C-alpha positions in Angstrom: -3.5 9.2 35.5 -4.8 12.2 33.8 -3.4 15.2 31.9 -3.3 18.5 33.7 -2.0 21.9 32.6 1.3 22.9 34.1 3.2 26.1 34.1 5.6 26.7 31.3 8.1 29.3 30.3 11.3 28.6 32.2 14.3 27.6 30.0 16.0 24.4 30.8 19.0 26.3 32.2 16.8 28.5 34.4 14.9 25.5 35.7 18.1 23.6 36.5 19.4 26.5 38.5 16.1 26.8 40.5 15.3 23.1 41.0 16.3 21.7 44.4 17.1 18.3 42.8 18.9 19.2 39.7 16.7 18.2 36.8 13.2 17.2 35.8 13.0 14.4 33.3 11.1 16.1 30.6 12.9 19.4 31.1 16.3 17.9 31.4 17.5 14.5 30.1 16.3 12.5 27.2 13.3 14.4 26.0 11.7 13.3 22.8 11.6 16.6 20.9 11.8 18.0 17.4 14.9 17.1 15.4 17.8 19.5 15.1 17.6 21.2 11.7 21.2 20.5 11.1 20.8 16.7 11.3 20.5 14.5 8.2 17.0 14.1 7.0 15.2 11.3 8.8 18.1 10.6 11.1 17.3 10.0 14.8 18.7 12.6 17.1 19.6 12.1 20.7 19.6 14.5 23.6 21.4 14.0 26.9 20.7 10.4 27.8 20.5 9.0 24.3 16.8 8.9 23.8 15.6 9.3 20.1 13.6 12.4 19.2 11.0 13.1 16.5 12.2 13.2 12.9 10.9 16.7 12.5 8.4 19.1 14.0 4.8 17.9 13.3 5.9 14.5 11.8 5.9 11.1 13.3 7.9 10.2 16.4 11.2 8.4 15.6 10.9 4.6 15.5 7.1 4.6 15.3 4.6 4.5 12.4 2.1 6.7 14.3 1.4 10.1 12.9 0.8 13.3 14.8 2.4 14.5 18.0 0.6 12.3 20.6 3.6 12.7 22.9 4.1 16.4 23.0 6.7 18.2 25.0 7.3 17.5 28.6 6.1 20.3 30.9 8.3 22.3 33.1 7.1 22.9 36.7 8.2 26.2 38.4 10.1 25.5 41.6 7.7 27.9 43.4 4.8 25.6 42.5 6.3 22.7 44.4 4.8 23.0 47.9 6.2 19.9 49.5 9.1 17.5 49.1 8.5 13.9 50.3 11.4 11.4 50.7 10.7 7.7 50.2 12.6 4.6 49.2 10.2 3.8 46.4 7.6 5.9 44.7 4.7 4.1 42.9 2.7 6.0 40.3 -0.8 4.5 40.2 -2.7 2.6 42.9 -4.7 0.1 40.8 -4.0 -3.6 40.7 -0.4 -3.4 39.6 0.4 -0.4 41.8 -1.2 -2.1 44.8 1.1 -5.1 44.4 4.1 -2.9 43.7 3.6 -1.3 47.0 3.3 -4.7 48.7 6.4 -6.0 47.0 8.4 -2.9 48.1 7.2 -3.0 51.8 8.0 -6.7 51.9 11.6 -5.7 51.2 11.5 -3.2 54.0 11.1 -0.1 51.9 9.2 3.0 52.6 6.7 3.8 49.8 4.6 6.6 48.4 1.7 5.6 46.1 0.4 8.5 43.9 -3.2 7.8 42.8 -5.5 10.0 40.8 -8.7 8.6 42.1 -10.2 9.0 45.6 -10.4 6.1 48.0 -14.1 5.9 47.3 -13.4 4.7 43.8 -11.8 1.6 45.3 -14.2 0.6 48.1 -17.9 0.8 48.5 -18.2 3.7 51.0 -21.8 4.6 50.0 -23.2 1.0 49.9 -24.5 1.5 46.3 -21.8 -0.3 44.3 -20.6 2.8 42.5 -17.0 2.1 43.2 -16.3 0.5 39.8 -13.3 2.5 38.5 -10.6 1.6 41.0 -9.8 -2.1 41.2 -12.1 -2.9 38.3 -12.3 -6.6 37.4 -13.1 -9.8 39.2 -10.6 -12.6 38.6 -6.9 -13.0 39.1 -5.3 -15.4 36.6 -2.4 -17.3 38.2 -0.7 -20.6 38.2 0.0 -23.2 40.9 -1.0 -21.2 44.0 -1.7 -23.2 47.2 -5.3 -22.1 46.9 -5.7 -23.3 43.3 -4.0 -26.6 44.0 -6.2 -27.0 47.1 -9.2 -26.7 44.8 -7.9 -29.6 42.6 -6.4 -27.5 39.8 -2.7 -28.1 39.3 0.1 -28.1 39.6 0.7 -27.5 35.9 3.8 -27.1 33.7 4.6 -23.4 33.8 6.7 -23.7 30.6 3.9 -25.1 28.7 1.6 -22.3 29.8 4.2 -19.6 29.0 4.6 -21.0 25.5 0.9 -21.0 24.9 0.9 -17.2 25.7 3.7 -16.7 23.2 2.0 -18.8 20.6 -1.2 -16.8 20.9 0.6 -13.5 20.4 2.4 -15.0 17.3 5.7 -14.1 19.0 4.7 -10.5 19.5 5.6 -10.5 23.1 8.6 -10.8 25.4 8.9 -14.5 26.5 10.9 -13.4 29.6 8.1 -11.2 30.8 5.6 -14.0 30.2 7.8 -16.5 32.0 8.1 -14.1 35.0 4.3 -13.9 35.2 3.6 -17.6 34.9 6.3 -18.7 37.3 5.7 -16.0 40.0 1.9 -15.6 39.9 1.3 -18.5 42.3 3.7 -17.2 45.0 2.2 -13.7 44.5 -1.3 -15.1 45.2 0.0 -17.1 48.1 1.4 -13.9 49.6 -1.9 -12.1 49.2 -3.8 -15.0 50.8 -1.4 -15.0 53.7 -2.1 -11.3 54.4 -5.8 -11.8 53.9 -5.9 -14.6 56.4 -4.1 -12.5 59.0 -6.9 -9.9 59.0 -9.8 -12.1 59.9 -11.0 -9.9 62.8 -11.1 -6.8 60.6 -12.8 -8.6 57.8 -15.6 -9.8 60.1 -16.0 -6.3 61.4 -16.2 -4.6 58.0 -17.7 -7.2 55.6 -19.9 -9.7 57.4 -23.1 -7.8 56.7 -22.8 -6.0 53.3 -26.1 -4.6 51.9 -26.3 -5.2 48.1 -28.9 -3.1 46.3 -31.5 -4.8 44.2 -30.4 -2.6 41.2 -27.1 -4.5 41.3 -28.3 -8.0 42.2 -31.4 -8.1 40.1 -33.5 -9.1 43.0 -34.5 -7.5 46.3 -31.9 -5.8 48.5 -29.8 -8.5 50.2 -27.4 -8.6 53.1 -24.4 -10.7 52.3 -21.4 -12.0 54.3 -18.3 -11.0 52.3 -15.9 -11.6 55.2 -14.2 -14.6 53.7 -13.7 -14.1 49.9 -11.6 -17.3 49.7 -14.5 -19.6 50.1 -17.1 -20.9 47.6 -19.2 -19.3 46.2 -17.5 -16.0 46.7 -14.4 -17.3 44.9 -14.5 -20.0 42.2 -12.3 -21.3 39.5 -13.3 -21.0 35.8 -13.5 -24.6 34.8 -15.4 -26.9 32.4 -18.6 -28.8 33.3 -17.0 -32.1 33.8 -15.3 -32.3 37.2 -13.0 -35.1 35.8 -11.8 -33.0 32.8 -8.1 -33.4 32.2 -6.2 -30.1 31.6 -4.9 -28.5 29.6 -7.9 -28.7 27.2 -6.9 -28.4 23.6 -9.5 -26.8 21.4 -8.8 -25.6 17.9 -5.1 -26.3 18.5 -5.0 -23.9 21.5 -4.6 -25.0 25.1 -6.4 -23.6 28.1 -6.1 -24.2 31.8 -8.4 -23.5 34.9 -5.9 -21.1 36.4 -7.6 -18.3 38.3 -9.5 -17.2 41.3 -12.7 -15.4 40.4 -14.4 -13.3 43.1 -18.1 -13.8 42.4 -20.9 -12.3 44.3 -23.7 -10.0 43.5 -22.1 -6.8 42.2 -19.6 -8.1 39.6 -16.7 -6.2 41.2 -16.2 -7.9 44.5 -12.4 -8.0 44.3 -12.4 -4.9 46.5 -13.3 -7.1 49.5 -10.0 -8.9 48.9 -7.7 -6.2 47.6 -8.4 -3.6 50.3 -6.8 -5.8 53.0 -3.6 -5.9 51.0 -3.8 -2.1 50.9 -4.4 -1.9 54.6 -1.4 -4.2 55.2 0.9 -2.1 52.9 -0.2 1.1 54.7 0.6 -0.5 58.1 4.1 -1.6 56.9 5.5 1.5 55.3 3.4 2.6 52.4 1.5 5.9 52.2 -1.2 6.5 49.7 -1.6 10.0 48.2 -5.1 9.9 46.7 -6.3 12.5 44.3 -2.8 13.3 43.2 -1.5 12.7 39.6 2.0 12.3 38.4 3.2 14.9 35.9 6.9 14.4 35.3 9.8 12.2 36.4 12.8 13.8 38.1 16.2 12.8 36.7 19.7 13.6 37.6 22.5 14.8 35.3 23.1 11.2 34.1 19.5 10.6 33.2 18.8 8.4 36.3 15.3 8.7 37.6 15.3 10.0 41.2 11.6 10.9 41.7 8.3 12.2 40.5 6.5 15.6 40.6 2.8 15.2 41.1 -0.1 17.6 41.1 -2.5 17.9 44.0 -5.9 17.6 42.3 -7.6 19.2 45.3 -5.4 22.3 44.8 -4.8 22.6 41.0 -1.5 24.2 40.1 0.2 23.1 43.2 2.7 20.2 43.2 4.5 17.8 45.5 7.9 16.4 44.7 8.4 12.7 45.7 12.1 11.8 45.8 12.8 8.1 45.5 16.0 6.8 47.1 15.8 3.5 45.3 13.4 3.7 42.4 10.1 4.8 40.8 7.5 2.2 39.6 5.2 3.4 36.9 1.9 1.6 37.3 -0.3 4.3 36.0 -2.6 2.1 33.9 -3.5 2.3 30.2 -4.4 5.2 27.9 -8.0 4.5 26.9 -9.0 7.9 28.2 -6.8 9.7 25.6 -8.5 9.3 22.2 -5.7 11.0 20.3 -3.1 8.7 21.7 -5.3 5.7 21.0 -5.9 6.8 17.4 -2.1 7.3 16.9 -0.9 4.1 18.5 -3.5 1.4 18.0 -2.8 1.3 14.3 -4.8 -1.7 13.1 -7.8 -0.6 15.2 -7.5 2.9 13.8 -7.4 1.6 10.2 -10.6 -0.5 10.7 -12.2 2.5 12.5 -11.4 5.0 9.8 -12.5 2.7 7.0 -15.8 2.2 8.7 -16.5 5.9 9.1 -15.3 6.5 12.6 -13.1 9.4 13.7 -11.0 10.1 16.7 -14.1 11.6 18.3 -15.8 8.2 18.4 -13.1 7.0 20.7 -14.0 9.3 23.5 -14.3 7.2 26.7 -14.8 8.2 30.3 -11.6 7.2 32.0 -9.0 8.7 34.3 -6.3 6.7 32.5 -5.0 9.0 29.8 -1.5 7.7 29.1 0.4 10.2 31.2 2.5 7.4 32.6 3.5 6.3 29.2 4.4 9.8 28.2 6.4 10.4 31.4 8.5 7.3 30.7 9.0 8.3 27.0 10.0 11.8 28.1 12.6 10.2 30.4 14.1 8.2 27.5 11.9 5.2 27.1 9.9 4.2 24.0 6.6 2.4 23.2 6.6 -1.2 22.0 6.4 -1.7 18.2 3.2 -2.6 16.4 1.0 -4.4 16.8 -0.2 -2.4 19.7 -3.3 -3.9 21.2 -6.3 -3.3 23.4 -8.9 -5.5 25.1 -11.4 -4.8 22.3 -11.6 -8.4 21.1 -14.2 -8.8 18.4 -16.8 -11.3 19.4 -18.7 -13.5 17.1 -22.2 -15.0 17.6 -22.1 -17.0 20.8 -25.3 -16.5 22.7 -25.5 -16.9 26.4 -22.9 -19.6 26.5 -19.9 -17.6 25.7 -17.3 -18.5 23.0 -18.0 -22.1 22.2 -17.2 -24.3 19.1 -20.7 -24.1 17.6 -21.3 -23.9 13.9 -21.3 -20.2 12.8 -22.7 -18.6 9.7 -22.3 -15.1 8.3 -24.8 -12.7 6.7 -24.8 -14.7 3.5 -25.5 -17.9 5.3 -22.0 -19.2 4.8 -19.7 -20.9 7.3 -16.5 -18.9 7.4 -13.9 -20.4 9.8 -12.9 -23.0 12.4 -15.2 -22.1 15.2 -12.9 -23.8 17.8 -10.1 -21.4 17.0 -11.0 -18.7 19.5 -7.5 -17.2 19.3 -8.0 -16.4 15.6 -11.7 -15.4 15.7 -11.5 -11.7 16.4 -9.6 -10.8 13.2 -11.8 -13.1 11.1 -15.0 -11.3 12.4 -13.7 -8.0 11.2 -13.3 -9.5 7.7 -16.9 -10.9 7.4 -19.8 -9.2 5.6 -21.2 -6.6 7.9 -24.5 -7.5 9.6 -26.2 -10.7 10.6 -24.1 -13.6 12.0 -25.4 -16.7 13.8 -24.6 -19.8 15.6 -26.5 -23.0 15.1 -26.8 -26.2 17.1 -29.5 -28.8 18.0 -30.7 -31.2 20.6 -27.0 -32.1 21.3 -26.2 -28.6 22.3 -24.5 -29.6 25.5 -22.2 -32.1 23.8 -20.6 -29.2 22.1 -20.9 -26.8 25.0 -19.0 -29.1 27.4 -16.2 -29.4 24.9 -15.4 -25.7 24.8 -12.1 -24.4 26.2 -11.5 -21.9 29.0 -10.5 -18.8 27.0 -11.6 -15.5 28.4 -15.4 -15.3 27.7 -15.7 -19.1 27.2 -18.3 -21.3 29.0 -17.6 -21.3 32.7 -19.1 -23.8 35.2 -17.2 -22.7 38.2 -20.2 -21.0 39.8 -23.0 -23.5 40.3 -25.6 -20.8 40.9 -24.8 -19.3 37.5 -24.7 -22.6 35.7 -28.0 -23.7 37.3 -29.7 -20.5 36.2 -28.5 -21.1 32.6 -29.7 -24.7 32.6 -33.1 -23.6 34.2 -33.4 -21.0 31.5 -32.5 -23.4 28.8 -35.3 -25.7 29.9 -37.7 -22.8 29.6 -36.9 -22.0 25.9 -40.1 -22.0 23.9 -39.8 -24.0 20.7 -41.5 -22.3 17.8 -41.4 -18.8 19.3 -40.1 -16.4 16.6 -39.1 -13.8 19.4 -36.8 -16.3 21.1 -36.3 -16.8 24.8 -33.9 -14.8 26.9 -31.9 -16.9 29.4 -29.0 -16.3 31.8 -25.6 -16.9 30.5 -22.6 -18.9 31.7 -19.5 -17.0 30.6 -17.4 -14.3 32.3 -17.5 -13.6 36.0 -20.3 -11.0 36.4 -23.5 -10.6 38.3 -26.4 -12.7 37.1 -28.2 -9.4 36.3 -25.6 -8.6 33.6 -25.5 -11.8 31.6 -28.4 -12.6 29.4 -28.7 -14.0 25.9 -31.5 -14.8 23.5 -31.9 -18.3 22.1 -34.2 -19.3 19.3 -35.6 -22.8 19.1 -37.4 -24.4 16.1 -38.7 -27.7 15.0 -36.9 -27.5 11.7 -33.8 -25.8 10.3 -36.0 -24.0 7.8 -38.0 -22.5 10.6 -34.8 -21.6 12.6 -33.4 -19.8 9.5 -36.6 -17.6 9.5 -36.2 -16.9 13.2 -32.6 -15.9 12.8 -33.4 -13.5 9.9 -32.2 -15.3 6.8 -34.3 -14.8 3.7 -34.0 -15.4 0.0 -30.6 -16.7 -1.3 -29.0 -16.3 2.2 -31.6 -18.7 3.6 -30.9 -21.2 0.8 -27.2 -21.0 1.5 -27.8 -21.3 5.2 -29.6 -24.6 4.7 -27.1 -25.9 2.2 -24.2 -25.0 4.5 -25.7 -26.8 7.5 -26.2 -29.9 5.3 -22.6 -29.7 4.1 -21.4 -29.3 7.7 -23.3 -32.4 8.7 -21.6 -34.3 5.8 -18.2 -33.2 7.1 -19.1 -34.3 10.6 -19.9 -37.8 9.3 -17.0 -38.1 6.9 -13.8 -40.0 7.7 -11.7 -37.0 6.7 -13.6 -34.6 9.0 -13.5 -30.9 8.4 -11.6 -30.5 5.1 -12.8 -26.9 4.9 -11.4 -25.3 8.0 -9.8 -28.0 10.1 -12.0 -28.2 13.2 -10.9 -31.1 15.3 -12.9 -34.3 14.9 -14.4 -34.5 18.3 -16.0 -31.1 17.9 -17.6 -32.0 14.6 -21.1 -32.8 15.9 -23.9 -32.9 13.3 -26.8 -30.5 13.6 -29.5 -32.9 12.7 -31.8 -33.6 15.7 -34.8 -31.4 16.5 -35.3 -29.1 18.3 -32.8 -26.8 16.6 -31.3 -23.9 18.5 -29.6 -20.7 17.4 -28.6 -17.2 18.3 -27.5 -14.2 16.4 -25.5 -11.0 16.6 -24.5 -8.1 14.3 -21.0 -8.0 13.0 -19.3 -4.7 12.0 -15.8 -3.4 11.4 -16.1 -0.6 13.9 -13.7 -1.5 16.7 -14.2 -0.8 20.4 -11.3 -0.5 22.7 -12.9 -2.7 25.3 -11.9 -2.3 29.0 -8.3 -1.2 28.5 -5.5 -0.6 26.1 -2.7 -3.2 26.4 0.2 -1.4 24.7 3.1 -0.1 26.8 6.7 0.9 27.1 9.6 -1.4 26.4 11.3 -2.8 29.6 13.7 -5.6 30.3 12.9 -8.8 32.3 13.5 -7.0 35.6 10.8 -4.4 34.6 13.4 -1.6 34.2 12.4 0.8 31.4 14.7 0.3 28.4 16.4 3.5 27.2 15.2 4.0 23.6 14.0 0.4 23.7 17.5 -1.0 24.2 17.1 -3.6 27.0 20.9 -3.6 27.5 20.7 0.0 28.6 18.0 0.3 31.3 17.2 3.7 32.8 18.4 3.5 36.3 15.7 4.0 38.9 12.7 3.5 36.6 10.5 0.4 36.6 7.1 -0.3 35.0 4.3 -2.8 35.2 0.6 -3.4 34.4 -0.8 -1.7 31.3 2.2 0.7 31.2 4.4 -2.3 30.4 4.8 -3.3 26.7 5.4 -6.6 24.9 2.8 -8.7 26.7 -0.2 -9.4 24.4 0.5 -8.4 20.9 -2.6 -7.2 19.1 -5.3 -8.4 21.4 -6.4 -10.1 24.6 -6.4 -13.8 23.5 -5.1 -15.9 26.4 -5.0 -19.4 27.7 -6.8 -18.7 30.9 -9.3 -16.1 32.2 -8.2 -13.3 34.5 -4.6 -12.9 33.3 -4.9 -9.1 32.7 -5.2 -8.6 36.5 -3.0 -11.6 37.3 -0.2 -10.4 35.1 -0.5 -6.8 36.3 -0.4 -7.9 39.9 2.5 -10.3 39.5 4.6 -7.9 37.5 3.8 -5.1 40.0 4.8 -7.3 42.9 8.1 -8.2 41.2 8.8 -4.6 40.1 8.2 -3.3 43.6 10.6 -5.8 45.0 13.2 -4.9 42.4 12.8 -1.2 43.0 13.3 -1.6 46.7 16.4 -3.7 46.2 17.8 -1.5 43.5 18.0 -4.4 41.0 
């Protein structure tokens, strides 16, 4: 979604008289506006449908610690600007991963659907053959549990309650367990449904995707022609798992559990999920869904009781002209995150803002190229919803030193040469990295590197041996590391699902720890501390008590005492990046109905949400028990929200 100027000037009464449907959400019921001057100081004020409003003009919005008016006033659209009225059972705002599945869920219930999508079709599929379609269905893996495909690969079935609780544990209770349960329990059936549709379109897949030309700029080699007509087969789809084929799951590393629960669409471009998703889109279009590309939602339509009855959207090919989409059953808000709105990010991502400001950043440093600017969040708030409470998170997880192998439980040392945490605790690592001395950080291991690597969990960004080509490239690169080279050796990584061309890391190898410290950049007192800390770590590894400093589990305490010694380094700083997306959203109940003023006992009739518009999923950051759950959760929640909207649940 993106913000666009709309015509203003009509009074609410004038607009209600001229509107064919009665009322527009932000111009009619439940607008978050300035407080009435007659109200007691600091008291929340309601308007129409009971939504709270700002405490006073220019101050924070009621119920939220954010400062500044990130929400603004809902625009009013002149009736003469509405050029077309479209009637559907369900209207979906946003056609990304969650919107796609919302459309599927609705048509599966027999509903007619309109999907309003800001981007053109060319953002979703590779029409040019150059791989530039990276902003539509961005991502590569769908995290899910107990699908037929996953069990057929030998992974599962697993206890869904155990997985759901691990999610809750990692958010420190800063999530809605009902939403997590809905995801974990329904993600397998959701993937099964997608697979069923995909299988039914074999002839079209062969026609469209059996000879795809991949440019050398994307693959890292010469141009290649690839058969992408069956993305369900290895190596085009894999499961993120550990090296040992006989590994028992869940793996428990640093008191956190992880599972091999995803389908990762590998290939040569790093974004090959389009060759799967587009067939779901085709199916939905053939069964009652119409996509309105290059349109952007502006405001929700509400009746006199505050019930959502439709959406007004701007035609981006004809700025200033609008279409009104009336929804007989419901509207599903799947408009994505708000990374493209720096003011909104600065106001709402409070902990990240504090780190940013303390490190010298301003709101201008959070300018990102993104079509997702939080308009969906605003539309829901104008209609009576409210954002989740802090902590409001994003996917800007702070990574420590990990090298080409991803987040593994190797010994880590900071700028001063000191060990500083339990390296196996990947769920706690991000916040700890912010709090370290700024500058050099390193990981250190030795000849037994693979003993440690093969014990790592399956968190996002952790070692991944699901794709043999990638693992073989890493092992081949490891064998080429030059011992004694102060410049180090760059080798292919084995972590997240991306093209080989994107994943590289430099590893330093030395005959002594003293030499390795030099290669990593430690000098003076920091070097002395480095050597002393490694010696102390080795003592802990050999002791009966184990890690009495930070509590790393015993089987991960492997001494660093056999040459050659290996290490890698990175630079820590307290300047946060928002990563791929923001994760904060609007409060909804377990049926994905937007909660009026956050009260889940009072859902706004006709308004549903999913994906990164939905709140209470992750807490502060993306720290999860399996890879791919951002897409998997968005898709599963979208599928369910679409069904609920079609049924009027």
